[in-house]
Backbone bond lengths (Angstrom), bond angles and torsions (degrees), N, CA, C in turn:
res aa  C-N    CA-C-N  psi(-1)  N-CA   C-N-CA  omega(-1)  CA-C   N-CA-C  phi
1 X - - - 1.454 - - 1.533 108.50 -
2 X 1.324 116.37 126.31 1.462 120.28 -179.81 1.521 108.97 -127.93
3 X 1.330 116.13 127.00 1.457 120.57 177.20 1.507 114.38 80.09
4 X 1.318 118.09 21.41 1.468 122.86 178.97 1.524 108.56 -73.83
5 X 1.331 117.13 105.37 1.472 121.07 -166.60 1.522 113.76 -52.59
6 X 1.326 117.02 -56.11 1.463 120.00 -176.03 1.523 112.80 -130.06
7 X 1.334 116.37 11.45 1.456 119.39 174.25 1.510 115.93 105.26
8 X 1.338 118.98 1.42 1.463 120.25 -176.42 1.524 111.88 -62.27
9 X 1.346 117.48 -42.70 1.463 120.32 179.22 1.529 111.24 -64.91
10 X 1.311 115.37 -48.78 1.461 120.17 -176.74 1.519 111.41 -62.67
11 X 1.319 115.90 -53.01 1.461 119.89 -175.38 1.524 111.38 -72.10
12 X 1.336 117.10 -33.50 1.454 119.82 176.45 1.515 111.66 -63.97
13 X 1.337 116.90 -42.98 1.460 120.63 178.94 1.518 111.30 -65.30
14 X 1.324 117.15 -41.42 1.469 120.91 179.33 1.521 110.32 -64.14
15 X 1.343 116.88 -45.64 1.460 120.43 -177.55 1.525 112.05 -68.39
16 X 1.331 116.98 -40.50 1.461 119.93 -174.90 1.521 113.00 -79.08
17 X 1.345 116.60 -36.55 1.463 119.58 -172.76 1.525 113.22 -112.77
18 X 1.332 117.91 2.25 1.452 120.18 178.26 1.511 113.52 64.23
19 X 1.341 116.91 34.47 1.460 120.97 -176.24 1.520 111.75 -75.31
20 X 1.308 115.25 155.31 1.464 122.04 169.62 1.520 107.21 -140.07
21 X 1.309 116.63 164.84 1.456 119.59 179.63 1.515 113.84 70.74
22 X 1.316 117.42 23.51 1.464 120.79 178.52 1.526 109.20 -74.42
23 X 1.323 116.83 134.74 1.465 121.66 177.21 1.521 108.74 -109.12
24 X 1.318 116.92 135.68 1.463 121.03 -175.54 1.518 110.83 -128.29
25 X 1.343 114.46 150.98 1.467 120.55 170.36 1.506 108.95 -138.70
26 X 1.335 115.79 127.83 1.464 122.66 173.54 1.510 107.92 -127.56
27 X 1.321 116.06 127.40 1.459 119.00 -178.33 1.521 111.01 -65.92
28 X 1.326 117.10 -41.91 1.464 120.33 -177.55 1.524 110.41 -82.00
29 X 1.320 116.23 130.19 1.455 121.26 179.31 1.523 111.19 -62.45
30 X 1.326 117.83 -36.67 1.467 119.63 -179.40 1.520 110.59 -64.21
31 X 1.330 117.89 -36.04 1.451 120.20 175.52 1.516 112.21 -65.12
32 X 1.319 116.01 -41.80 1.466 120.77 178.48 1.522 110.51 -61.69
33 X 1.319 116.40 -43.93 1.458 119.53 179.75 1.529 111.45 -68.25
34 X 1.336 116.89 -34.55 1.463 119.87 177.14 1.520 110.71 -64.18
35 X 1.338 117.12 -41.43 1.460 120.57 176.86 1.520 110.88 -56.78
36 X 1.319 117.29 -48.73 1.462 120.56 -178.30 1.528 111.58 -66.85
37 X 1.328 117.33 -37.63 1.461 119.90 178.17 1.526 111.15 -67.04
38 X 1.333 117.06 -42.05 1.463 120.13 178.90 1.518 111.15 -66.86
39 X 1.337 116.65 -36.81 1.466 119.93 177.22 1.519 111.00 -62.97
40 X 1.329 116.17 -41.63 1.460 119.54 178.92 1.529 110.74 -65.39
41 X 1.327 115.77 -41.96 1.474 119.55 -179.30 1.520 111.19 -64.28
42 X 1.335 116.86 -37.26 1.461 121.50 -178.49 1.525 112.73 -90.71
43 X 1.338 116.35 -2.45 1.462 122.41 -179.98 1.531 111.20 57.76
44 X 1.320 114.24 47.32 1.458 121.54 177.29 1.522 109.32 -116.71
45 X 1.326 115.42 144.51 1.460 119.71 171.28 1.524 107.52 -137.36
46 X 1.305 117.69 -158.07 1.456 119.90 -179.40 1.512 113.94 99.39
47 X 1.331 117.79 15.51 1.466 120.52 178.75 1.521 109.29 -140.26
48 X 1.318 115.09 163.08 1.469 121.42 176.18 1.520 108.27 -144.60
49 X 1.329 116.51 137.31 1.461 121.92 179.06 1.524 110.36 -82.71
50 X 1.340 115.79 141.35 1.461 122.92 -179.26 1.524 109.59 -134.00
51 X 1.317 115.49 161.34 1.446 120.30 166.71 1.519 109.63 -76.79
52 X 1.328 116.31 176.79 1.460 120.74 177.37 1.529 107.35 -82.85
53 X 1.334 114.31 76.54 1.462 122.88 -173.00 1.521 109.39 -131.10
54 X 1.326 118.29 165.86 1.469 119.82 179.07 1.528 113.29 -54.67
55 X 1.338 117.56 -33.59 1.465 120.31 -178.60 1.525 112.01 -61.50
56 X 1.329 116.71 -27.06 1.465 120.70 -179.17 1.522 111.59 -60.69
57 X 1.315 117.40 -41.25 1.465 121.20 -171.55 1.527 113.54 -117.03
58 X 1.321 118.29 3.88 1.461 121.01 -175.04 1.532 110.74 -56.64
59 X 1.327 116.52 121.09 1.449 121.44 176.99 1.514 115.79 72.63
60 X 1.311 118.85 6.66 1.468 121.11 -175.64 1.521 110.76 -67.11
61 X 1.334 116.09 139.65 1.455 121.79 175.59 1.521 111.79 -96.57
62 X 1.307 116.84 -26.31 1.466 122.04 179.27 1.527 108.30 -134.98
63 X 1.328 116.53 132.73 1.462 122.08 173.49 1.526 107.59 -124.84
64 X 1.315 116.74 120.76 1.461 122.30 172.81 1.519 107.53 -102.10
65 X 1.326 116.38 133.80 1.454 118.45 -179.21 1.518 110.85 -148.41
66 X 1.325 115.28 148.88 1.452 121.00 167.90 1.523 106.91 -91.83
67 X 1.322 115.92 127.78 1.453 120.20 -175.64 1.528 110.91 -62.16
68 X 1.323 118.00 128.20 1.466 119.95 173.05 1.522 109.42 -73.30
69 X 1.311 117.35 154.26 1.461 120.62 177.93 1.530 111.25 -73.59
70 X 1.314 116.82 -26.45 1.457 121.27 -178.59 1.520 110.57 -82.97
71 X 1.330 116.79 127.00 1.458 120.62 176.17 1.524 111.35 -67.27
72 X 1.320 117.19 -32.36 1.463 119.97 176.67 1.529 110.55 -64.52
73 X 1.332 116.81 -41.48 1.468 119.75 177.45 1.522 110.24 -62.42
74 X 1.333 116.84 -42.05 1.464 120.29 178.53 1.516 110.99 -64.29
75 X 1.319 117.49 -39.28 1.464 121.63 178.73 1.527 110.45 -60.37
76 X 1.329 116.80 -45.51 1.466 119.47 -178.84 1.529 111.08 -64.57
77 X 1.332 116.74 -42.08 1.464 120.74 -179.59 1.526 110.69 -66.30
78 X 1.339 116.75 -46.80 1.464 120.29 -178.41 1.522 111.22 -61.06
79 X 1.325 116.44 -42.47 1.460 119.81 178.77 1.514 112.07 -63.44
80 X 1.336 116.23 -39.55 1.466 120.87 179.65 1.529 110.53 -63.20
81 X 1.337 116.62 -42.60 1.464 120.51 -179.76 1.523 110.63 -66.79
82 X 1.333 116.67 -48.61 1.463 120.09 -177.67 1.522 111.93 -59.80
83 X 1.317 116.85 -34.44 1.463 121.18 -177.17 1.521 112.29 -78.21
84 X 1.339 118.21 -32.06 1.464 119.94 -166.35 1.524 115.79 -120.42
85 X 1.326 118.20 -18.06 1.463 119.80 -177.77 1.528 110.77 -78.88
86 X 1.322 115.90 173.65 1.460 121.75 175.90 1.536 109.72 -61.97
87 X 1.323 118.88 145.78 1.467 120.10 178.98 1.532 113.91 -59.16
88 X 1.334 116.88 -21.57 1.466 120.89 178.86 1.525 112.68 -97.02
89 X 1.316 117.54 16.89 1.460 120.73 -176.60 1.522 111.32 -60.58
90 X 1.328 114.71 145.32 1.463 122.72 171.16 1.526 107.36 -120.07
91 X 1.320 115.40 126.86 1.466 121.22 179.12 1.523 108.27 -104.16
92 X 1.322 115.67 122.83 1.461 121.96 178.12 1.525 106.43 -109.90
93 X 1.338 116.27 107.80 1.468 121.45 -172.74 1.524 109.35 -118.54
94 X 1.321 115.79 117.02 1.459 120.33 -176.20 1.508 113.00 -113.34
95 X 1.335 115.58 156.86 1.458 120.62 177.18 1.512 110.72 -167.19
96 X 1.330 115.39 170.56 1.450 121.41 174.31 1.525 108.83 -75.82
97 X 1.327 115.67 135.40 1.458 120.11 -175.35 1.526 111.46 -55.33
98 X 1.340 117.36 -39.93 1.460 120.13 -176.11 1.521 112.89 -65.75
99 X 1.332 117.39 -17.53 1.457 120.77 -179.91 1.527 112.37 -103.66
100 X 1.331 117.45 -0.78 1.464 121.05 -177.48 1.528 110.74 -98.24
101 X 1.314 115.45 146.07 1.465 121.33 179.84 1.520 109.42 -135.31
102 X 1.349 117.74 158.01 1.477 120.16 175.33 1.526 112.55 -57.29
103 X 1.327 117.11 -25.31 1.463 119.81 179.84 1.531 111.71 -61.81
104 X 1.332 117.44 -27.70 1.465 119.56 177.44 1.520 110.83 -65.17
105 X 1.351 116.45 -40.66 1.466 119.70 175.36 1.528 110.34 -60.85
106 X 1.332 115.74 -39.94 1.463 120.08 -178.82 1.529 111.40 -65.08
107 X 1.333 116.49 -40.61 1.465 119.66 178.52 1.525 110.22 -63.05
108 X 1.329 116.88 -47.69 1.462 119.65 178.78 1.527 110.72 -61.88
109 X 1.333 116.62 -35.45 1.455 120.84 -179.54 1.520 113.89 -66.68
110 X 1.324 117.81 -19.98 1.465 120.07 175.03 1.531 111.16 -65.12
111 X 1.333 116.35 -27.47 1.455 121.11 -171.13 1.526 113.84 -115.41
112 X 1.345 117.43 -16.92 1.460 120.71 -176.74 1.524 109.85 -128.98
113 X 1.332 115.23 139.76 1.451 119.86 -177.96 1.512 113.45 -73.72
114 X 1.324 117.51 -24.02 1.463 121.76 -179.39 1.519 109.78 -125.62
115 X 1.322 116.46 124.21 1.472 122.16 175.19 1.519 106.86 -133.86
116 X 1.320 116.18 121.96 1.459 121.70 -177.99 1.528 109.25 -124.22
117 X 1.323 115.60 137.70 1.464 121.47 174.89 1.524 108.40 -101.49
118 X 1.313 117.58 121.96 1.453 121.96 178.30 1.527 110.12 -83.84
119 X 1.320 115.95 161.15 1.454 120.79 179.08 1.523 110.38 -62.16
120 X 1.331 115.88 145.58 1.462 120.49 179.50 1.527 110.73 -68.09
121 X 1.309 115.59 149.52 1.460 122.52 176.38 1.520 108.29 -141.85
122 X 1.317 116.79 120.74 1.470 122.38 179.24 1.531 111.49 50.19
123 X 1.346 114.78 50.07 1.458 123.19 174.87 1.529 114.15 69.34
124 X 1.336 116.48 13.48 1.462 120.40 177.72 1.526 109.38 -127.61
125 X 1.310 114.93 160.64 1.462 120.44 -177.77 1.524 108.87 -145.32
126 X 1.333 115.07 153.38 1.459 121.77 178.10 1.519 109.83 -117.87
127 X 1.328 116.01 136.48 1.462 122.96 169.28 1.525 108.11 -104.82
128 X 1.334 115.70 134.84 1.464 121.19 175.71 1.520 108.66 -109.60
129 X 1.315 116.53 127.06 1.466 121.62 178.03 1.524 109.04 -123.62
130 X 1.311 116.94 136.59 1.464 121.29 -179.60 1.526 109.10 -152.71
131 X 1.334 115.51 175.93 1.465 123.45 -179.65 1.533 111.46 58.73
132 X 1.320 116.88 73.92 1.476 119.24 177.89 1.524 111.23 -53.83
133 X 1.314 115.90 135.15 1.460 120.21 179.26 1.531 110.18 -68.21
134 X 1.326 117.19 151.12 1.472 119.67 173.46 1.533 109.91 -57.84
135 X 1.290 115.70 153.68 1.462 119.83 -175.15 1.526 112.10 -56.68
136 X 1.315 118.39 -36.95 1.459 119.79 -177.67 1.529 112.35 -70.41
137 X 1.351 118.01 -15.38 1.463 121.34 177.65 1.526 112.20 -93.53
138 X 1.315 117.09 -14.09 1.464 120.16 -176.30 1.522 110.34 -92.02
139 X 1.340 116.79 152.47 1.467 118.67 172.42 1.525 109.85 -60.99
140 X 1.305 115.86 147.98 1.461 119.67 175.55 1.524 109.01 -66.26
141 X 1.329 115.69 133.74 1.463 118.89 -179.21 1.527 109.84 -60.64
142 X 1.322 116.53 131.05 1.464 120.62 -170.26 1.518 112.12 -131.46
143 X 1.320 116.38 23.82 1.468 118.53 -177.87 1.511 110.52 -111.50
144 X 1.332 118.23 136.46 1.469 126.48 -2.35 1.521 111.91 -73.74
145 X 1.319 115.45 151.35 1.457 121.10 174.43 1.524 110.18 -81.90
146 X 1.326 114.91 163.83 1.467 121.07 -175.19 1.525 108.91 -135.56
147 X 1.348 115.44 140.03 1.465 120.02 173.73 1.519 109.68 -142.91
148 X 1.327 114.52 135.84 1.461 121.08 174.79 1.532 108.56 -91.83
149 X 1.323 116.50 129.96 1.468 121.53 176.47 1.524 107.78 -108.65
150 X 1.321 115.27 94.64 1.456 120.26 -174.10 1.519 112.31 -62.87
151 X 1.339 117.98 -31.01 1.462 119.76 -178.56 1.516 112.40 -66.24
152 X 1.329 116.69 -27.08 1.463 120.94 179.42 1.527 112.20 -107.54
153 X 1.326 117.38 -13.28 1.453 120.17 -175.63 1.515 112.44 67.61
154 X 1.338 116.42 37.85 1.453 120.76 -175.38 1.523 109.35 -130.28
155 X 1.338 115.76 145.96 1.460 122.83 173.60 1.516 108.62 -104.61
156 X 1.330 117.31 129.05 1.462 121.99 -179.19 1.522 109.05 -116.60
157 X 1.324 115.44 129.23 1.464 122.37 173.24 1.521 108.90 -108.01
158 X 1.330 116.52 149.09 1.462 119.76 179.37 1.518 110.62 -151.58
159 X 1.323 115.70 134.55 1.458 122.31 168.00 1.526 108.02 -83.68
160 X 1.331 115.75 167.35 1.453 120.99 -172.58 1.517 114.73 -58.11
161 X 1.327 117.51 -34.62 1.458 120.66 -176.21 1.513 114.92 -88.40
162 X 1.322 118.50 3.84 1.462 121.45 -177.51 1.521 110.71 -80.89
163 X 1.333 116.42 134.41 1.457 121.64 179.51 1.526 109.91 -61.26
164 X 1.320 116.09 134.79 1.474 125.17 178.38 1.518 113.56 72.15
165 X 1.315 118.41 -3.06 1.456 120.67 178.30 1.525 111.57 56.82
166 X 1.314 116.12 -139.72 1.469 119.66 -179.90 1.525 111.97 -83.26
167 X 1.319 117.08 -0.26 1.461 119.88 175.11 1.521 111.15 -78.67
168 X 1.313 115.15 178.17 1.466 121.34 175.19 1.517 106.03 -122.36
169 X 1.328 116.25 112.09 1.462 119.58 -174.23 1.531 110.50 -65.45
170 X 1.314 115.82 158.07 1.463 119.86 -171.20 1.525 112.35 -69.41
171 X 1.321 117.49 -24.84 1.462 118.61 174.34 1.513 111.72 -66.54
172 X 1.317 115.65 -45.56 1.467 120.02 176.45 1.523 110.91 -60.32
173 X 1.322 116.85 -42.09 1.469 119.42 178.71 1.527 111.12 -62.53
174 X 1.324 116.91 -36.10 1.468 119.39 178.44 1.522 111.10 -62.06
175 X 1.332 116.63 -39.36 1.462 120.06 179.16 1.526 111.36 -75.82
176 X 1.320 117.47 -35.83 1.472 120.72 178.90 1.525 112.16 -57.52
177 X 1.321 117.14 -32.21 1.459 120.80 -178.63 1.524 112.92 -62.82
178 X 1.337 116.82 -16.49 1.471 119.84 -173.42 1.530 113.00 -117.24
179 X 1.339 117.92 6.51 1.461 119.14 -179.22 1.522 112.00 -62.29
180 X 1.337 118.16 -26.10 1.464 119.73 -179.92 1.522 112.26 -70.39
181 X 1.322 117.49 -9.96 1.465 120.80 177.81 1.530 112.72 -90.90
182 X 1.306 117.29 -7.27 1.465 121.01 178.91 1.524 108.61 -72.82
183 X 1.330 117.83 136.78 1.471 120.28 -178.62 1.528 111.95 -52.79
184 X 1.315 116.25 141.88 1.469 121.03 -177.21 1.523 113.33 -93.00
185 X 1.342 117.76 -5.54 1.466 119.54 -179.13 1.524 112.34 -92.76
186 X 1.338 118.25 12.91 1.458 121.17 -179.73 1.521 109.84 -84.05
187 X 1.331 116.40 157.80 1.468 120.90 -179.62 1.521 113.24 -124.34
188 X 1.337 117.62 -12.58 1.465 119.34 -177.94 1.524 109.44 -140.82
189 X 1.327 115.69 137.02 1.455 120.71 179.56 1.522 109.58 -145.64
190 X 1.319 115.19 160.45 1.468 122.13 178.97 1.521 108.35 -129.47
191 X 1.325 116.29 131.09 1.463 122.26 169.53 1.522 105.47 -100.91
192 X 1.320 116.21 103.24 1.465 123.20 -170.44 1.522 109.35 -93.05
193 X 1.343 116.51 118.03 1.450 120.45 -171.75 1.510 108.94 73.33
194 X 1.330 116.66 59.60 1.472 122.43 -163.10 1.520 114.36 -74.16
195 X 1.328 119.11 -17.19 1.458 119.23 -175.98 1.519 111.26 57.51
196 X 1.303 117.81 -130.43 1.466 121.12 -178.73 1.526 113.33 -81.52
197 X 1.336 118.07 2.35 1.460 121.29 172.27 1.507 116.16 90.82
198 X 1.326 117.76 13.11 1.468 120.44 -175.36 1.521 111.68 -63.01
199 X 1.321 118.23 -48.15 1.470 120.66 -178.18 1.526 111.22 -63.05
200 X 1.332 116.71 -42.65 1.464 120.21 179.95 1.524 110.90 -61.63
201 X 1.317 117.05 -43.83 1.463 121.41 -179.47 1.520 111.04 -64.00
202 X 1.329 116.83 -46.68 1.455 119.81 -177.81 1.525 111.95 -66.16
203 X 1.324 117.52 -37.71 1.468 119.42 178.43 1.522 110.58 -67.44
204 X 1.332 117.68 -42.05 1.467 120.74 179.34 1.528 111.07 -65.18
205 X 1.316 116.79 -37.58 1.469 119.73 178.59 1.527 111.57 -66.07
206 X 1.328 116.75 -29.88 1.464 120.14 -177.50 1.523 112.90 -80.23
207 X 1.328 116.61 -15.23 1.468 120.07 -175.80 1.522 108.58 -141.46
208 X 1.321 116.77 102.62 1.456 121.34 -175.00 1.512 114.84 -68.10
209 X 1.332 118.61 -14.70 1.462 121.22 -179.85 1.521 112.70 -95.21
210 X 1.318 116.84 3.94 1.460 121.41 -169.02 1.524 111.45 -99.56
211 X 1.345 115.61 138.71 1.460 122.67 169.20 1.517 108.33 -108.70
212 X 1.322 116.42 129.65 1.466 121.67 -177.18 1.524 109.19 -115.78
213 X 1.320 115.62 131.23 1.465 121.40 170.09 1.520 107.86 -100.15
214 X 1.325 116.64 119.81 1.462 122.24 178.68 1.522 107.80 -106.19
215 X 1.325 116.92 126.45 1.452 120.07 -174.13 1.517 111.13 -133.55
216 X 1.324 115.66 143.70 1.464 122.12 178.23 1.521 107.27 -157.31
217 X 1.346 117.17 152.07 1.464 118.97 177.95 1.520 112.41 -90.41
218 X 1.319 117.87 -11.01 1.458 121.94 -179.81 1.526 110.55 -82.48
219 X 1.330 116.26 126.43 1.460 120.09 177.85 1.517 111.07 -63.12
220 X 1.343 117.11 -37.50 1.463 120.17 179.03 1.520 111.14 -65.58
221 X 1.336 116.39 -40.49 1.461 119.58 178.84 1.520 111.21 -64.52
222 X 1.321 117.08 -44.52 1.463 120.75 -177.73 1.528 110.83 -63.94
223 X 1.332 117.23 -44.86 1.470 119.61 178.06 1.525 110.87 -62.65
224 X 1.336 116.61 -38.51 1.467 120.49 179.05 1.519 110.72 -66.82
225 X 1.342 116.75 -45.56 1.463 120.57 -178.27 1.529 111.26 -62.89
226 X 1.319 117.10 -39.78 1.468 119.54 178.84 1.527 110.59 -62.57
227 X 1.329 116.70 -40.18 1.464 119.82 178.21 1.523 111.07 -67.83
228 X 1.340 116.74 -38.76 1.468 120.69 178.07 1.523 111.05 -64.43
229 X 1.325 116.80 -43.57 1.469 121.45 179.15 1.524 109.97 -60.57
230 X 1.332 116.73 -47.14 1.467 120.39 -178.82 1.531 111.02 -63.47
231 X 1.321 116.57 -40.98 1.469 120.31 -177.83 1.515 112.25 -64.38
232 X 1.335 116.99 -25.75 1.459 120.91 -178.66 1.530 112.75 -102.19
233 X 1.342 115.98 14.20 1.458 121.40 172.54 1.512 114.76 68.40
234 X 1.339 117.16 33.75 1.464 120.16 -175.38 1.519 113.47 -117.77
235 X 1.325 117.44 18.91 1.468 119.64 174.19 1.527 109.62 -56.38
236 X 1.328 116.04 133.26 1.462 120.94 -179.83 1.509 112.91 94.56
237 X 1.336 116.94 -31.12 1.457 119.20 177.92 1.517 112.01 -96.46
238 X 1.326 116.46 -24.69 1.457 121.69 170.88 1.522 107.17 -120.11
239 X 1.325 115.81 118.11 1.464 122.24 -178.68 1.519 107.68 -107.01
240 X 1.334 116.74 121.99 1.465 121.40 -176.71 1.523 109.05 -103.99
241 X 1.336 116.40 127.97 1.459 121.30 -179.31 1.524 109.74 -131.26
242 X 1.317 115.92 146.64 1.463 121.21 172.87 1.520 107.62 -92.40
243 X 1.320 116.45 124.16 1.452 119.44 -177.58 1.508 111.97 -163.19
244 X 1.310 115.17 162.98 1.460 122.37 174.83 1.519 107.56 -81.09
245 X 1.317 116.59 107.67 1.453 120.04 -175.02 1.518 109.89 63.07
246 X 1.328 115.61 -132.50 1.464 120.84 179.76 1.523 110.68 -109.27
247 X 1.340 116.86 37.58 1.463 120.39 -173.97 1.524 112.97 -59.38
248 X 1.329 117.94 -24.80 1.460 120.76 -179.67 1.529 112.72 -81.78
249 X 1.335 117.07 -5.56 1.465 121.75 -175.61 1.527 109.24 -103.44
250 X 1.343 118.59 128.46 1.464 120.55 -179.81 1.528 112.61 -65.26
251 X 1.322 115.70 157.71 1.455 121.24 175.88 1.529 110.40 -59.23
252 X 1.328 115.64 145.41 1.472 123.14 171.58 1.523 112.70 47.50
253 X 1.344 116.45 46.97 1.464 119.99 -176.01 1.528 113.54 -120.05
254 X 1.331 118.33 -10.13 1.459 121.00 -173.56 1.524 111.63 -109.90
255 X 1.316 115.79 139.54 1.463 120.75 175.27 1.527 111.74 -79.07
256 X 1.333 115.80 -35.28 1.464 121.69 -175.84 1.529 109.27 -141.48
257 X 1.315 115.43 141.83 1.468 122.10 169.59 1.520 107.95 -122.76
258 X 1.339 116.06 132.05 1.461 122.33 172.71 1.523 108.40 -103.11
259 X 1.334 116.67 138.94 1.463 119.43 -176.24 1.519 111.36 -149.25
260 X 1.322 114.75 122.37 1.462 122.80 169.38 1.523 105.63 -120.41
261 X 1.338 118.35 84.57 1.468 120.52 -167.32 1.522 112.46 -75.36
262 X 1.335 116.42 149.50 1.470 119.63 172.96 1.522 109.72 -70.41
263 X 1.323 116.21 150.30 1.468 119.25 176.12 1.521 111.04 -115.26
264 X 1.328 116.82 17.41 1.452 119.77 174.68 1.526 108.71 -148.37
265 X 1.329 115.51 156.33 1.462 123.21 172.64 1.519 106.27 -121.13
266 X 1.345 116.66 111.49 1.459 119.02 -173.14 1.516 109.45 63.34
267 X 1.346 115.11 -123.30 1.461 119.78 -178.79 1.515 112.53 -92.90
268 X 1.323 117.54 -7.56 1.461 121.04 -173.25 1.528 111.70 -96.08
269 X 1.335 116.35 131.99 1.467 121.05 172.72 1.520 107.74 -73.57
270 X 1.325 116.59 126.52 1.465 120.41 -171.38 1.517 108.45 -155.93
271 X 1.335 116.88 128.57 1.470 119.43 -178.97 1.522 112.65 -96.53
272 X 1.335 116.85 4.54 1.456 119.71 -177.34 1.511 113.41 -65.21
273 X 1.340 116.92 -36.02 1.463 119.96 -179.89 1.526 109.88 -63.06
274 X 1.326 116.94 -45.97 1.464 120.57 -179.43 1.518 111.04 -59.84
275 X 1.315 116.93 -45.05 1.472 119.92 -178.03 1.529 111.41 -65.79
276 X 1.330 116.80 -34.88 1.465 119.77 175.06 1.523 110.67 -65.65
277 X 1.330 116.87 -40.12 1.460 120.13 179.27 1.524 112.10 -69.35
278 X 1.338 118.09 -30.80 1.470 120.14 173.91 1.534 109.29 -59.99
279 X 1.335 116.20 -44.21 1.464 120.01 179.96 1.522 111.20 -65.21
280 X 1.336 116.88 -37.93 1.453 120.07 176.90 1.528 111.09 -64.03
281 X 1.317 116.37 -41.48 1.465 119.71 177.75 1.523 110.49 -61.35
282 X 1.320 116.80 -43.67 1.467 120.16 179.12 1.526 111.19 -60.93
283 X 1.320 116.25 -37.27 1.469 119.96 -179.15 1.522 112.11 -65.86
284 X 1.343 117.73 -42.99 1.465 119.57 -172.33 1.519 113.07 -87.83
285 X 1.334 118.13 -15.07 1.462 119.52 -179.52 1.529 111.65 -75.10
286 X 1.327 114.64 142.15 1.454 120.05 170.01 1.534 108.86 -70.47
287 X 1.319 119.18 153.78 1.468 119.42 171.69 1.527 109.83 -54.25
288 X 1.312 116.33 128.94 1.454 121.13 -175.68 1.515 114.22 88.19
289 X 1.337 117.10 -8.46 1.461 120.78 176.10 1.523 111.09 -70.37
290 X 1.333 115.55 166.00 1.469 119.66 -171.55 1.523 112.32 -123.23
291 X 1.319 115.33 135.20 1.456 122.70 169.10 1.522 108.33 -99.50
292 X 1.333 116.16 116.22 1.460 122.46 175.04 1.522 106.92 -100.11
293 X 1.317 116.42 114.74 1.463 121.00 -173.56 1.520 110.94 -127.90
294 X 1.325 115.29 147.22 1.458 121.59 171.90 1.523 107.10 -123.37
295 X 1.331 116.02 137.68 1.466 118.60 -176.45 1.525 109.79 -152.95
296 X 1.336 114.57 157.61 1.453 120.27 179.61 1.524 109.92 -62.22
297 X 1.326 115.83 125.19 1.464 120.70 -170.80 1.524 113.50 -56.82
298 X 1.328 117.31 -33.99 1.461 119.02 -176.73 1.523 112.76 -69.73
299 X 1.350 118.30 -12.98 1.461 120.66 -177.59 1.522 112.59 -80.91
300 X 1.318 118.39 -18.99 1.479 122.62 173.64 1.542 112.05 50.61
301 X 1.316 114.95 60.54 1.462 120.87 -177.76 1.530 114.35 -80.68
302 X 1.320 117.73 -9.54 1.460 118.46 -170.26 1.530 113.76 -56.46
303 X 1.340 120.98 -43.90 1.470 118.88 177.64 1.529 112.92 -58.63
304 X 1.341 116.97 -38.88 1.461 119.82 178.35 1.520 111.27 -65.76
305 X 1.332 116.87 -39.97 1.456 120.34 177.89 1.524 111.26 -64.24
306 X 1.317 116.70 -42.33 1.472 121.27 177.39 1.523 110.64 -59.10
307 X 1.322 115.98 -42.81 1.461 120.46 -175.68 1.528 112.21 -73.62
308 X 1.334 116.90 -42.44 1.457 120.61 -171.72 1.523 112.51 -86.88
309 X 1.332 117.29 -38.72 1.464 120.67 -175.61 1.520 111.77 -104.02
310 X 1.328 116.63 -58.81 1.455 119.73 -178.64 1.514 111.11 156.81
311 X 1.320 117.96 -167.79 1.470 121.91 -178.10 1.520 111.55 -50.09
312 X 1.324 115.88 132.16 1.457 121.84 -172.81 1.519 110.53 -126.89
313 X 1.326 115.41 131.43 1.463 119.45 176.18 1.521 109.70 -120.54
314 X 1.302 115.17 150.23 1.456 121.65 179.98 1.523 109.78 -87.83
315 X 1.306 116.51 127.63 1.460 122.18 178.42 1.519 110.40 -91.97
316 X 1.333 116.19 -42.30 1.467 120.59 177.87 1.522 108.57 -157.49
317 X 1.335 114.04 158.40 1.459 119.36 178.51 1.523 109.47 -155.95
318 X 1.327 114.81 137.21 1.457 120.87 169.96 1.527 106.69 -139.51
319 X 1.327 119.05 179.72 1.464 118.54 -176.77 1.528 114.55 -58.43
320 X 1.329 117.74 -23.29 1.463 120.21 -177.94 1.518 113.38 -96.32
321 X 1.345 117.93 -47.58 1.456 120.75 -170.23 1.522 112.83 -132.82
322 X 1.330 113.59 147.01 1.462 122.25 173.83 1.523 108.36 -121.71
323 X 1.315 116.45 135.57 1.464 122.35 174.30 1.523 108.16 -111.23
324 X 1.332 115.72 128.60 1.464 120.43 -178.84 1.523 110.37 -129.95
325 X 1.338 115.11 159.47 1.458 122.73 171.91 1.521 107.39 -124.01
326 X 1.325 116.09 123.46 1.468 122.05 177.87 1.516 108.49 -114.03
327 X 1.341 116.24 129.43 1.468 121.75 -178.59 1.522 109.61 -98.70
328 X 1.306 115.93 126.07 1.462 121.32 -177.45 1.526 110.00 -65.70
329 X 1.327 115.00 120.31 1.465 119.77 175.75 1.521 109.78 -77.83
330 X 1.334 116.48 161.78 1.465 120.42 -178.06 1.517 111.70 -62.82
331 X 1.332 117.21 -40.58 1.448 121.55 178.75 1.515 108.28 -126.70
332 X 1.341 116.55 125.40 1.457 121.12 178.46 1.518 108.94 -96.72
333 X 1.341 118.39 123.36 1.456 119.91 -179.19 1.519 111.53 -67.36
334 X 1.340 118.42 155.28 1.455 120.80 177.21 1.521 110.89 -58.63
335 X 1.349 116.66 143.41 1.454 120.22 179.40 1.525 110.34 -78.73
């Protein structure tokens, strides 16, 4: 099972067909935890969570998956299955029709000799893929990808499901322009929602005495960030962890938090994630510590930052992005 949001596919298959030995992968940590919580509530077992690794699909005869929106993520998954699953594997990949494109069939067709689109049902559709192509017919596996950014002197690695891939999104670039204004006498920092780890790497490179904790709930982001950190020679100075927000970081322990928050969950535009991360930043910052954040200007987060973290000043603003610095007050009022 790949991409099972909260466990319905996994637990439904186990309950209906009496399966055991089911292997699952969910990119989002919250989805993985929901699966385990629902299994405990329903008193079901028979599955084990895995990373997106050969062990996940080794010898599998059937793979059920929810189609990712990213074609790169689909490419990495399809290649992994074709290389490691049973030669008779059947891949059943479902999604909402409005989010599916012919390009998904093309990606699956790179790795499987047969790809069939089933008729839509209740606004959803299933693609069936089978007959893995011989290795010489398949694209060479290329994940994680690598890109050198000569303007920054940084190497970025990215797995298929990582936001922005090996590029550097324009929000991150907006914040990078101001890292030289961050105090140099700090010793601890957090890159909250680190993605591929660009902000964490650049901050650590700018301050040789600094230890940075980079955290993200996406398995693809964490694997990408670890590869990026290693490629730039910062193992030990940048520690990458998979977690819900900054759960691995103690209260009032960080001098600085960097944040480029997502403004959507899946296909839905939603500011709830950002507001939750503001609260996490407030929790881990020392009194007087600073949250450096970049956000889409139309979202007008400044009042929320003032309320949750503390006094906030604008560093830069253009029609797309605003960069702010919020100073942690000694006592944060209830939200």
